[in-house]
C-alpha positions in Angstrom: 6.9 125.5 67.2 8.0 122.0 67.8 4.4 121.1 69.0 3.0 122.6 65.8 5.4 120.7 63.5 4.7 117.3 65.4 0.8 117.9 65.0 1.3 118.3 61.4 3.5 115.2 61.0 0.7 113.2 63.0 -2.0 114.4 60.7 0.0 113.7 57.6 0.8 110.2 59.0 -2.9 109.5 59.5 -3.9 110.8 56.0 -1.2 108.5 54.5 -2.5 105.5 56.4 -6.0 106.1 55.3 -5.0 106.5 51.6 -3.0 103.3 51.9 -6.0 101.3 53.5 -8.4 102.8 50.6 -6.0 101.7 48.0 -5.5 98.3 49.4 -9.3 97.8 49.6 -9.7 98.8 45.9 -7.0 96.4 44.8 -8.8 93.6 46.7 -12.3 94.2 45.4 -14.1 91.2 44.2 -13.9 92.4 40.5 -10.2 92.3 40.5 -9.8 88.8 41.7 -7.9 86.7 39.2 -8.8 83.1 39.4 -6.0 80.4 38.8 -6.0 79.0 35.2 -7.4 75.6 34.4 -5.4 73.8 32.0 -3.7 76.9 31.0 -6.9 78.9 30.3 -8.7 81.5 32.3 -12.2 81.0 30.7 -14.0 78.4 28.5 -14.0 81.0 25.6 -10.1 80.9 25.7 -10.0 77.1 24.8 -9.1 76.9 21.0 -10.5 80.3 20.6 -9.2 80.6 17.0 -11.2 77.6 16.1 -14.3 78.4 17.6 -16.8 79.0 14.8 -20.2 79.2 16.5 -21.3 79.4 20.0 -24.8 79.4 21.4 -25.0 80.7 25.1 -28.7 80.7 25.3 -28.8 83.6 27.7 -32.1 85.0 27.2 -32.3 84.3 23.4 -31.5 81.5 21.0 -29.2 83.6 18.7 -25.8 82.2 17.7 -23.6 84.7 19.4 -20.6 85.1 17.1 -22.7 85.8 13.9 -25.9 87.0 15.8 -27.8 84.6 13.7 -31.5 84.1 14.9 -33.5 81.1 14.5 -35.8 80.9 11.5 -37.9 78.5 13.5 -38.3 77.7 17.2 -40.9 75.3 18.4 -41.8 74.9 22.2 -38.7 76.5 23.6 -38.2 78.6 26.7 -35.2 79.7 28.9 -34.2 78.3 32.3 -31.2 78.4 34.6 -28.2 76.7 32.9 -24.6 75.7 33.4 -23.5 79.3 32.8 -26.3 81.8 32.9 -29.4 80.6 31.1 -30.1 77.5 29.0 -32.9 76.7 26.4 -35.6 74.4 27.3 -37.3 72.3 24.7 -40.6 70.5 25.4 -40.6 68.1 22.5 -39.5 70.9 20.4 -36.7 72.1 18.1 -34.8 75.0 16.9 -33.7 75.7 13.2 -31.3 78.2 11.8 -30.6 79.6 8.4 -27.2 79.3 6.9 -24.3 80.4 9.1 -21.6 81.5 6.8 -18.7 80.1 9.2 -20.3 76.6 9.2 -20.9 76.6 5.3 -17.5 75.7 4.0 -17.0 72.9 1.6 -14.1 71.7 3.5 -14.9 71.3 7.2 -12.0 68.9 7.8 -12.0 68.1 11.4 -15.0 69.1 13.8 -15.7 69.2 17.5 -19.0 70.1 18.9 -19.4 70.5 22.6 -22.8 71.1 24.4 -24.4 70.4 28.0 -27.6 68.6 28.2 -30.1 68.0 31.0 -32.8 65.4 30.2 -34.1 61.9 31.2 -33.8 58.4 30.0 -37.5 58.3 29.4 -37.9 54.5 29.7 -38.5 51.4 27.5 -40.3 52.3 24.2 -39.2 55.9 24.2 -37.8 57.2 20.8 -34.4 58.6 20.2 -34.1 62.3 20.2 -31.9 64.8 18.3 -29.6 67.1 20.1 -27.5 68.8 17.3 -27.1 68.4 13.6 -25.2 70.3 11.0 -27.5 69.5 7.8 -27.1 69.9 4.1 -30.0 72.4 4.3 -33.5 71.9 2.6 -32.2 69.6 0.0 -31.1 67.0 2.6 -33.0 63.7 1.6 -32.3 61.6 4.7 -31.6 62.6 8.3 -28.0 60.9 8.5 -26.7 62.5 5.2 -25.7 65.7 6.9 -21.9 66.1 8.1 -22.7 66.1 12.0 -25.6 64.4 13.9 -25.7 64.1 17.6 -28.6 62.1 19.4 -29.7 60.3 22.4 -31.1 56.8 22.3 -33.5 57.2 25.1 -34.9 54.0 26.6 -31.9 51.9 26.1 -30.7 50.2 28.1 -33.7 49.7 30.1 -31.7 48.0 32.9 -29.9 51.2 33.5 -32.5 53.8 33.7 -30.4 56.3 35.3 -28.0 56.3 32.2 -27.8 58.2 28.8 -26.9 56.6 25.6 -25.1 59.0 23.4 -24.8 58.4 19.7 -23.5 60.6 16.8 -23.0 60.1 13.1 -20.4 61.7 10.7 -20.7 62.1 6.9 -18.4 63.2 4.1 -18.5 63.5 0.4 -14.7 63.7 -0.2 -14.7 60.7 -2.5 -17.4 62.2 -4.6 -20.2 60.3 -3.1 -21.6 59.9 0.4 -19.9 57.7 3.2 -21.1 57.9 6.7 -20.8 56.1 10.0 -21.4 56.4 13.8 -20.3 55.7 17.2 -22.2 55.1 20.5 -21.6 54.3 24.2 -23.1 50.8 23.8 -22.6 47.4 22.3 -20.0 44.9 23.8 -18.4 44.8 27.2 -19.6 47.8 29.4 -16.9 49.7 30.9 -14.2 48.1 28.5 -15.6 48.7 25.2 -17.4 51.8 26.2 -18.3 53.8 29.3 -21.6 54.2 31.0 -22.8 57.8 31.3 -24.8 58.2 34.6 -26.5 61.6 33.8 -30.3 61.6 33.9 -32.0 64.7 35.1 -28.6 66.6 35.6 -26.2 68.5 33.6 -23.9 66.4 31.4 -21.4 67.8 28.8 -21.7 65.8 25.6 -19.0 66.2 22.9 -18.7 65.0 19.4 -15.1 64.9 18.0 -14.2 63.9 14.5 -10.4 63.9 13.5 -10.5 64.1 9.8 -6.7 63.3 9.6 -7.0 59.9 11.3 -10.6 59.3 10.4 -11.6 58.9 14.2 -14.9 59.5 15.6 -15.1 59.9 19.4 -17.8 60.9 22.0 -16.9 62.3 25.4 -19.2 62.9 28.4 -18.0 65.1 31.2 -14.6 65.1 29.9 -14.3 61.3 29.7 -14.0 59.3 26.5 -17.1 57.2 26.6 -17.8 55.9 22.8 -17.1 52.4 21.7 -13.3 51.8 21.1 -14.2 49.4 18.4 -16.1 51.9 16.2 -13.6 54.8 16.4 -12.1 54.3 13.0 -14.3 55.3 10.0 -13.2 53.4 6.9 -14.8 53.5 3.5 -14.6 49.7 2.9 -12.8 50.3 -0.3 -9.4 49.0 1.1 -8.3 48.0 4.7 -7.2 51.3 6.4 -8.8 53.4 4.0 -10.6 56.0 6.2 -13.2 58.6 5.6 -10.5 61.3 5.7 -11.7 65.1 6.2 -15.3 66.2 6.1 -15.9 67.5 2.6 -19.5 68.7 1.6 -21.3 68.5 -1.8 -20.9 71.6 -4.0 -23.5 74.4 -3.7 -24.5 73.1 -0.2 -26.2 75.6 2.1 -25.8 74.1 5.6 -28.4 74.7 8.4 -28.1 74.1 12.2 -30.8 72.0 13.8 -31.1 71.8 17.6 -33.3 69.2 19.3 -34.5 67.2 16.4 -33.6 64.9 13.4 -33.5 66.4 10.0 -36.9 65.3 8.6 -40.1 66.7 7.0 -41.4 67.8 10.4 -38.3 69.9 11.2 -37.9 71.8 8.1 -36.4 69.3 5.5 -39.3 68.6 3.2 -37.2 65.9 1.2 -36.3 63.9 4.2 -39.1 61.4 5.3 -39.9 61.3 8.9 -38.8 57.8 10.4 -40.8 56.1 13.1 -38.0 56.0 15.6 -37.2 59.9 15.6 -38.4 61.9 18.5 -37.9 65.6 19.5 -35.7 66.7 22.5 -37.2 67.0 26.0 -35.0 68.8 28.4 -32.5 71.6 28.5 -29.4 72.4 26.3 -26.6 75.1 27.2 -23.2 76.1 25.9 -23.3 74.7 22.5 -19.9 75.2 20.7 -18.8 74.3 17.3 -15.1 74.1 16.4 -13.2 73.4 13.0 -10.7 71.2 14.6 -10.6 68.1 16.7 -10.0 69.3 20.1 -7.2 67.5 22.1 -8.0 65.4 25.2 -6.4 68.1 27.3 -8.5 70.8 25.7 -11.7 68.8 26.2 -10.8 68.4 30.0 -10.1 72.1 30.3 -13.3 73.0 28.6 -15.3 70.7 30.8 -13.8 72.0 34.1 -14.0 75.6 33.1 -17.7 75.4 32.1 -18.4 73.4 35.1 -17.0 76.3 37.3 -19.1 78.7 35.5 -16.0 80.3 33.6 
């Protein structure tokens, strides 16, 4: 009887051990690994999540993922490997969208637009190319009258042919008429007034940030402030210290998003004349996000690091 009892105990012990190993193996499965937070966030979608109003992942299609809005026009576009999943590649092409309700508010206030770009400084004589624009829709009469425009001034400076010159414009109609201005990582003393962006033929995160409270326009590349310090404050010129204020759109505006071009007659804006300097984007674009707030420097750093890590 003692031998039988001991044998039963032995088999029960072996069974418990195997069950323990099985449970431990399940707990350590790859799917259950929790990565440490970056900047207090687990994924890039967690950064300012309540303020994220539009997001283009470009994973197999060009739809805006929050509203599922599909493009009305897509010219010379395809899909390639991106920063996260797939990206859209434009070969001197553009993508135009119908009105997205979340981006069609009269009082935009403060705005941040973040995207990743992979392109080339195409040398002396090449034309600037559009990256992203929130436009006033088909009634817009000039390329820079929309509230947000992000572009690249390719071919400048030619002495730094491995660099990208990023430029952005902001516009508002808060005073009842148009006021607009820009910022750029150029002009003045290099690395003091602005920062060089070494980023041709590789992925670079490019961010437009407009703070409607302070009237400041800033540009970031790879989490670093690169735009000209002297051009940050956007003032109306009426009185010293009189800033643009929050972004306000004209009444009855039906905004449209344009990716890869300037708003002109060749990209779906018949009332806006094509200018000689305007080119179409050549390269890839990924993880395009539109926020209705000015992200903090810490949020921008976290977003960059998370997306760079594929999170």
